[in-house]
N, C-alpha and C positions, 0 to 999 in steps of 0.2 A: 493737942493739935490732931485733927483728923487726917486721914491719909490723903484726902483731896486737898486739904490746905498744905500739907507737906509737899505734895506733888507740884502745886502751884508755886510755892516758894523755891523749890528745886529748879523749876523752869526759869524763874527769875535769875537765879544764880548762874545757870547754864547760859542764859542769854548774855550775861556780863562776861564770864570767862571765855565764852566761845565766840564772841563777836570778832569781826575781822581785825580790828585794831588792838583789842585787849590781848589777844594771843601774841601778836608781834611785840607789843610793849612788854609783856611778861617775859618773853624770850630775850629781848634786849637787856632787861634788868637782871636776868639770870646770870649774866656775866659780871655783874657788880653794880655799884652805885654810879648813877649818871645824872648829869645836869639836864635841864629841859632842852637846851639847844643841842646837846649831844644826842639826845633821843630824836629830836626833830631831824637832824642830819642823818641819823642811822636808819630812819624808817622812810623809804621812798614813797611818795604819794600822800602822806598824811599832812593835813593842814595844821597850822598852829592851833586853831580853834578845836579841831577834832582831837589833837593830842591833849589839850587842856581838859576837854570833856572826859576823855578816856582815863586820864590820870586821876581826875576827881572821883570818877565812879569806882576805880580800883582802890583808891584810898578809902572811900566810904565803906567799901566791902571788907576792908581790913587786909587787903592783899599787897598794897604798896604804902610805903611810909614816905612822907614829905618832910624834909628837914630844912628849915630856914636858918641860915647862919647870919648872926647880927653884924654884918659888915656893910660898907657902902662901896659899890652898889650891892644890894642884897644877893646872896649866894644861896640857891635852892638846889638841894639834891633829892633824888628819888632812888629808893631801893626796895627790895622785896622784904616784907615782914616775914616772921616765921611761918605764918599761914600761907603767904605767897610762895615761900620756898617749897612748900609741899606740892606745888604745881610744876616745879622746875622740870622734873622728868617727864611728866605728862605732856607739857607744852613742847618740849624738845622732841619727844617721840612723834607727836602729831606733825610738827614741821618737817622732821626727817622723813616721815612717811610721804608727805606731800611732795618733797623734792625727789624721792625715789620713784614716784609714780606719775610725774608730770607728763612725760611723753605718752605713757599708756592712756592716761585720762584724755590727753589731747587727741589721740587717735580715736578713742571712743566717741568723743564729742564730734569729731569730723564725720565719722560714720553715721552717727545719729542725725546730724544736720543734713547729710546727703540722703537720708531715708534708707540707709542700709541696715537691715536687722542685725542685732548683736547676738552673740551666743550666750 
């Protein structure tokens, strides 16, 4: 594989793990196994369709495992795979950083929108 091909594939993976909903889903699953409805309730603003699409993409990439239990009605659990577990600290650190800097970023945006130069 050439360096250009590797960079292209790396961008595809970063697009997956770095998108808005994947980060939040990975963070939620870092606390343990969850059912679809538990994830839906735990993630404000995500639609059922978007959660389905996100989980399928994460499952396809080997980061999330979907387990169907043969009961009626069907019981489906989601959890992180060993590969997904390797992202636990990274995702937690990213979300922690975001929470720590919310106000600072808000002030920077307000200044920018008001046309005030930043330092």
